[in-house]
MARMI-739711 format. One record per residue (C-alpha): residue number from 1; residue in three letters; chain; x, y, z. Coordinates in steps of 0.1 Angstrom, whole numbers, plus 5000, padded with zeros to 4 digits. Example, Ala and Ser with C-alpha at 12.3 -4.5 7.8 and 13.67 -1.06 7.14 Angstrom:
R  num  residuo  cadena    xx    yy    zz
R    1      ALA       A  5123  4955  5078
R    2      SER       A  5137  4989  5071
//
This chain:
R  num  residuo  cadena    xx    yy    zz
R    1      MET       A  8614  7019  2479
R    2      THR       A  8624  7054  2492
R    3      VAL       A  8601  7076  2511
R    4      LYS       A  8601  7102  2483
R    5      ARG       A  8593  7076  2456
R    6      MET       A  8564  7060  2476
R    7      ILE       A  8549  7094  2484
R    8      GLN       A  8551  7104  2447
R    9      GLU       A  8539  7072  2431
R   10      HIS       A  8509  7067  2454
R   11      HIS       A  8498  7104  2459
R   12      LEU       A  8503  7102  2496
R   13      ASP       A  8508  7140  2497
R   14      ASN       A  8473  7143  2481
R   15      PRO       A  8450  7123  2503
R   16      GLU       A  8420  7141  2488
R   17      TYR       A  8429  7127  2454
R   18      ILE       A  8431  7091  2468
R   19      LEU       A  8397  7095  2484
R   20      ALA       A  8381  7110  2453
R   21      THR       A  8395  7082  2430
R   22      SER       A  8392  7052  2453
R   23      GLY       A  8364  7059  2478
R   24      GLU       A  8335  7075  2460
R   25      SER       A  8309  7071  2487
R   26      PHE       A  8333  7084  2514
R   27      PHE       A  8344  7113  2492
R   28      TRP       A  8307  7123  2489
R   29      ALA       A  8302  7122  2527
R   30      ARG       A  8336  7139  2534
R   31      ARG       A  8324  7173  2522
R   32      PHE       A  8301  7176  2553
R   33      LEU       A  8330  7172  2577
R   34      GLY       A  8346  7206  2573
R   35      ARG       A  8381  7214  2562
R   36      LYS       A  8404  7200  2590
R   37      MET       A  8383  7170  2601
R   38      GLY       A  8376  7161  2565
R   39      HIS       A  8413  7164  2555
R   40      ASP       A  8424  7142  2585
R   41      ALA       A  8398  7116  2576
R   42      ALA       A  8411  7116  2540
R   43      VAL       A  8446  7111  2554
R   44      LEU       A  8435  7080  2574
R   45      TYR       A  8416  7067  2543
R   46      SER       A  8447  7071  2521
R   47      PHE       A  8468  7052  2546
R   48      CYS       A  8443  7023  2547
R   49      ARG       A  8440  7025  2509
R   50      VAL       A  8477  7021  2504
R   51      LEU       A  8478  6991  2528
R   52      ASP       A  8450  6976  2508
R   53      ASP       A  8469  6982  2475
R   54      MET       A  8498  6964  2490
R   55      ALA       A  8476  6934  2498
R   56      ASP       A  8461  6934  2463
R   57      GLY       A  8495  6935  2446
R   58      ASP       A  8490  6970  2431
R   59      ILE       A  8523  6980  2447
R   60      PRO       A  8555  6962  2438
R   61      ASP       A  8565  6937  2466
R   62      GLY       A  8533  6946  2484
R   63      PRO       A  8531  6915  2506
R   64      GLU       A  8567  6920  2516
R   65      HIS       A  8559  6956  2526
R   66      LEU       A  8529  6944  2547
R   67      ALA       A  8550  6918  2565
R   68      GLU       A  8576  6944  2574
R   69      ILE       A  8550  6968  2586
R   70      GLN       A  8533  6940  2606
R   71      GLY       A  8565  6931  2623
R   72      LEU       A  8571  6966  2634
R   73      LEU       A  8535  6970  2647
R   74      LYS       A  8537  6937  2666
R   75      GLN       A  8566  6952  2685
R   76      GLY       A  8545  6982  2693
R   77      ARG       A  8568  7003  2671
R   78      TRP       A  8560  7030  2645
R   79      GLY       A  8591  7023  2626
R   80      GLN       A  8612  7032  2596
R   81      HIS       A  8590  7018  2568
R   82      PRO       A  8583  7047  2544
R   83      LEU       A  8545  7044  2548
R   84      LEU       A  8547  7044  2586
R   85      LYS       A  8572  7074  2586
R   86      HIS       A  8550  7094  2563
R   87      HIS       A  8519  7090  2585
R   88      SER       A  8536  7092  2619
R   89      PRO       A  8523  7128  2624
R   90      MET       A  8488  7116  2621
R   91      VAL       A  8494  7087  2645
R   92      GLN       A  8511  7110  2671
R   93      ALA       A  8485  7137  2668
R   94      TYR       A  8456  7114  2674
R   95      ASP       A  8474  7087  2695
R   96      LEU       A  8462  7060  2671
R   97      PRO       A  8465  7026  2687
R   98      THR       A  8491  7004  2670
R   99      ASP       A  8474  6972  2680
R  100      VAL       A  8443  6982  2661
R  101      ILE       A  8463  6990  2630
R  102      SER       A  8481  6957  2634
R  103      SER       A  8448  6939  2633
R  104      LEU       A  8440  6958  2601
R  105      VAL       A  8472  6946  2585
R  106      GLU       A  8466  6911  2598
R  107      GLY       A  8433  6910  2580
R  108      LEU       A  8449  6922  2547
R  109      MET       A  8477  6896  2551
R  110      ASP       A  8450  6869  2555
R  111      ASP       A  8440  6878  2519
R  112      GLN       A  8474  6867  2507
R  113      GLU       A  8467  6830  2511
R  114      PRO       A  8465  6811  2478
R  115      GLU       A  8428  6806  2485
R  116      VAL       A  8407  6825  2510
R  117      LEU       A  8378  6804  2522
R  118      MET       A  8357  6816  2552
R  119      LYS       A  8346  6785  2571
R  120      ASP       A  8316  6800  2589
R  121      GLU       A  8300  6831  2602
R  122      GLU       A  8325  6834  2630
R  123      ASP       A  8353  6835  2605
R  124      LEU       A  8334  6861  2584
R  125      ILE       A  8327  6885  2613
R  126      GLN       A  8363  6883  2626
R  127      TYR       A  8377  6890  2592
R  128      ALA       A  8352  6919  2587
R  129      TYR       A  8364  6933  2621
R  130      LYS       A  8401  6932  2611
R  131      VAL       A  8397  6949  2577
R  132      ALA       A  8369  6973  2585
R  133      GLY       A  8358  6974  2621
R  134      THR       A  8393  6985  2629
R  135      VAL       A  8389  7015  2606
R  136      GLY       A  8358  7024  2625
R  137      LEU       A  8378  7025  2657
R  138      LEU       A  8405  7046  2641
R  139      MET       A  8379  7070  2628
R  140      CYS       A  8366  7076  2663
R  141      SER       A  8399  7093  2671
R  142      ILE       A  8400  7113  2639
R  143      LEU       A  8365  7125  2645
R  144      ASN       A  8374  7136  2681
R  145      CYS       A  8350  7111  2697
R  146      HIS       A  8362  7100  2731
R  147      GLU       A  8330  7084  2744
R  148      PRO       A  8339  7047  2751
R  149      ARG       A  8305  7035  2741
R  150      ALA       A  8309  7049  2706
R  151      LYS       A  8336  7024  2698
R  152      LEU       A  8312  6995  2700
R  153      HIS       A  8290  7010  2674
R  154      ALA       A  8319  7022  2653
R  155      VAL       A  8331  6986  2650
R  156      ASP       A  8296  6975  2639
R  157      LEU       A  8293  7002  2612
R  158      GLY       A  8327  6991  2598
R  159      ILE       A  8316  6955  2598
R  160      ALA       A  8283  6964  2581
R  161      MET       A  8301  6982  2553
R  162      GLN       A  8325  6953  2548
R  163      LEU       A  8296  6928  2545
R  164      THR       A  8280  6950  2519
R  165      ASN       A  8314  6950  2500
R  166      ILE       A  8314  6912  2501
R  167      ALA       A  8279  6909  2488
R  168      ARG       A  8287  6933  2459
R  169      ASP       A  8320  6916  2449
R  170      VAL       A  8312  6879  2451
R  171      VAL       A  8323  6870  2416
R  172      GLU       A  8352  6895  2415
R  173      ASP       A  8366  6881  2447
R  174      ALA       A  8361  6845  2435
R  175      LYS       A  8382  6853  2404
R  176      MET       A  8410  6861  2428
R  177      GLY       A  8406  6828  2446
R  178      ARG       A  8385  6843  2475
R  179      ARG       A  8352  6831  2489
R  180      TYR       A  8341  6853  2518
R  181      LEU       A  8306  6838  2519
R  182      PRO       A  8308  6813  2548
R  183      GLY       A  8313  6777  2536
R  184      THR       A  8285  6766  2559
R  185      TRP       A  8261  6788  2539
R  186      VAL       A  8271  6776  2504
R  187      ASP       A  8280  6739  2508
R  188      ASN       A  8317  6749  2507
R  189      LEU       A  8316  6760  2470
R  190      THR       A  8351  6768  2457
R  191      PRO       A  8359  6801  2441
R  192      VAL       A  8360  6784  2407
R  193      GLU       A  8325  6770  2413
R  194      ILE       A  8312  6804  2422
R  195      VAL       A  8326  6819  2390
R  196      GLU       A  8310  6790  2370
R  197      ALA       A  8277  6796  2389
R  198      ALA       A  8275  6832  2377
R  199      ASN       A  8269  6818  2342
R  200      ASP       A  8239  6798  2355
R  201      PRO       A  8225  6818  2384
R  202      ASN       A  8192  6798  2383
R  203      GLY       A  8211  6765  2388
R  204      HIS       A  8216  6748  2421
R  205      ASN       A  8248  6766  2430
R  206      GLY       A  8235  6799  2417
R  207      VAL       A  8205  6797  2440
R  208      LEU       A  8227  6788  2469
R  209      ILE       A  8248  6819  2464
R  210      THR       A  8217  6841  2459
R  211      LEU       A  8203  6829  2492
R  212      ALA       A  8237  6834  2509
R  213      VAL       A  8240  6870  2496
R  214      GLU       A  8205  6878  2509
R  215      ARG       A  8215  6863  2543
R  216      LEU       A  8246  6883  2542
R  217      LEU       A  8228  6916  2536
R  218      ALA       A  8203  6907  2563
R  219      LEU       A  8232  6903  2587
R  220      ALA       A  8247  6936  2575
R  221      GLU       A  8213  6953  2584
R  222      GLN       A  8218  6942  2620
R  223      TYR       A  8252  6959  2621
R  224      TYR       A  8240  6990  2603
R  225      THR       A  8213  6994  2629
R  226      SER       A  8238  6993  2657
R  227      GLY       A  8262  7015  2638
R  228      ARG       A  8236  7042  2632
R  229      SER       A  8225  7042  2669
R  230      GLY       A  8261  7052  2679
R  231      LEU       A  8263  7082  2656
R  232      ALA       A  8249  7105  2682
R  233      TYR       A  8281  7101  2703
R  234      LEU       A  8300  7119  2675
R  235      PRO       A  8303  7157  2671
R  236      ALA       A  8273  7170  2651
R  237      ARG       A  8291  7174  2617
R  238      ALA       A  8307  7140  2620
R  239      HIS       A  8273  7125  2630
R  240      PHE       A  8258  7138  2598
R  241      SER       A  8288  7130  2575
R  242      ILE       A  8292  7094  2587
R  243      GLY       A  8254  7090  2586
R  244      VAL       A  8255  7100  2549
R  245      ALA       A  8283  7075  2542
R  246      ALA       A  8263  7047  2560
R  247      LYS       A  8232  7055  2540
R  248      VAL       A  8250  7055  2507
R  249      TYR       A  8269  7023  2514
R  250      ARG       A  8237  7006  2526
R  251      GLN       A  8220  7017  2494
R  252      ILE       A  8244  6994  2475
R  253      GLY       A  8230  6964  2494
R  254      ARG       A  8194  6975  2488
R  255      GLN       A  8201  6978  2450
R  256      LEU       A  8216  6943  2451
R  257      LEU       A  8184  6929  2466
R  258      ARG       A  8163  6947  2440
R  259      SER       A  8184  6939  2410
R  260      LYS       A  8175  6910  2387
R  261      ASP       A  8212  6904  2382
R  262      SER       A  8219  6904  2419
R  263      TRP       A  8255  6892  2427
R  264      HIS       A  8262  6879  2392
R  265      GLY       A  8254  6910  2371
R  266      ARG       A  8271  6943  2367
R  267      ARG       A  8288  6959  2397
R  268      GLN       A  8264  6979  2418
R  269      VAL       A  8272  7016  2422
R  270      THR       A  8252  7045  2436
R  271      SER       A  8242  7073  2413
R  272      LYS       A  8245  7110  2421
R  273      ARG       A  8207  7111  2425
R  274      SER       A  8208  7082  2450
R  275      LYS       A  8235  7099  2469
R  276      MET       A  8215  7130  2472
R  277      VAL       A  8184  7111  2484
R  278      CYS       A  8206  7093  2510
R  279      THR       A  8219  7127  2521
R  280      ILE       A  8185  7140  2526
R  281      LYS       A  8174  7109  2545
R  282      ALA       A  8205  7112  2567
R  283      THR       A  8192  7144  2582
R  284      THR       A  8165  7125  2601
R  285      ASN       A  8192  7107  2620
R  286      LEU       A  8201  7139  2636
R  287      LEU       A  8170  7136  2657
R  288      ALA       A  8189  7110  2677
R  289      ARG       A  8209  7138  2692
R  290      LEU       A  8179  7149  2712
R  291      PRO       A  8181  7138  2749
R  292      HIS       A  8165  7103  2753
R  293      PRO       A  8173  7070  2770
R  294      ARG       A  8198  7051  2748
R  295      ARG       A  8195  7014  2742
R  296      PRO       A  8225  6994  2753
R  297      HIS       A  8247  6979  2727
R  298      ASN       A  8236  6945  2714
R  299      ALA       A  8264  6923  2728
R  300      GLU       A  8254  6894  2706
R  301      LEU       A  8269  6913  2676
R  302      HIS       A  8303  6909  2692
R  303      THR       A  8300  6872  2702
R  304      TRP       A  8330  6863  2681
R  305      LEU       A  8350  6894  2687
R  306      LYS       A  8361  6889  2723
R  307      PRO       A  8398  6882  2713
R  308      TYR       A  8400  6917  2700
R  309      SER       A  8379  6936  2726
R  310      ASN       A  8409  6949  2745
R  311      GLN       A  8424  6967  2715
R  312      GLY       A  8425  7004  2712
R  313      GLY       A  8421  7008  2750
R  314      GLY       A  8392  6984  2751
R  315      TRP       A  8357  6985  2736
R  316      GLY       A  8342  6951  2745
//
């Protein structure tokens, strides 16, 4: 695929369009970032979105593209692949770490297995780091945040959002042969059994999944708490914008817990009214910018992330 064709077919010259059509929560929060920072955040989002589309097969020969990109990144090269060439100005401008992007691609490639089955919580957290915690690290650069301590919390916010995604998409993922709920939580149910359980949510397997989703959202809360506590390291506008995104995303989990359909019903989305309420609530987070002793990062949240802690200049 030529550079021109990839740019045209996937709207890479219009990152705002990609954000508006594929990342509703982030598009809502992006408006508070200002023109340049908001645009650059949209460029990063569009890059990650296209990688995700490759993984999901929405781009012809997507897995082959990912393998080529991963090979270049493993060599520490920002090579000749059309997607890499198109985004090289962003990478150079912000000195984005190729090892972090390589882990992101690795996580997306993990999804290409015939069946994706998380064994335990360690598997889950490492996967969430690769596909979302990495994006938190990259966003630190885009948001002009150079405080090393901020990276710890950025990883956690990314993980929290990914756990919310997993809780929301249990059945949808199972239909694609993916079970991100740890096997140790659900008696190693297969994706097929999860799809069947959606038709009988009060049965044995359905109850197992409901309890696992509740446990997953409780775990996400721990990471959201850590993620929010790091927002004060960001510039003020970025603090507010990312705080809004976190509130809106967290709201999806809260709706799941309140919903009678929970994981087996209609896909949870946040209404415009909910987004507005979350935006108002996010203003209270700005009080964290006042001078006060800051709690140290909860190292237990990164128990299973030590293999990755040297990436991006180190954050562990």
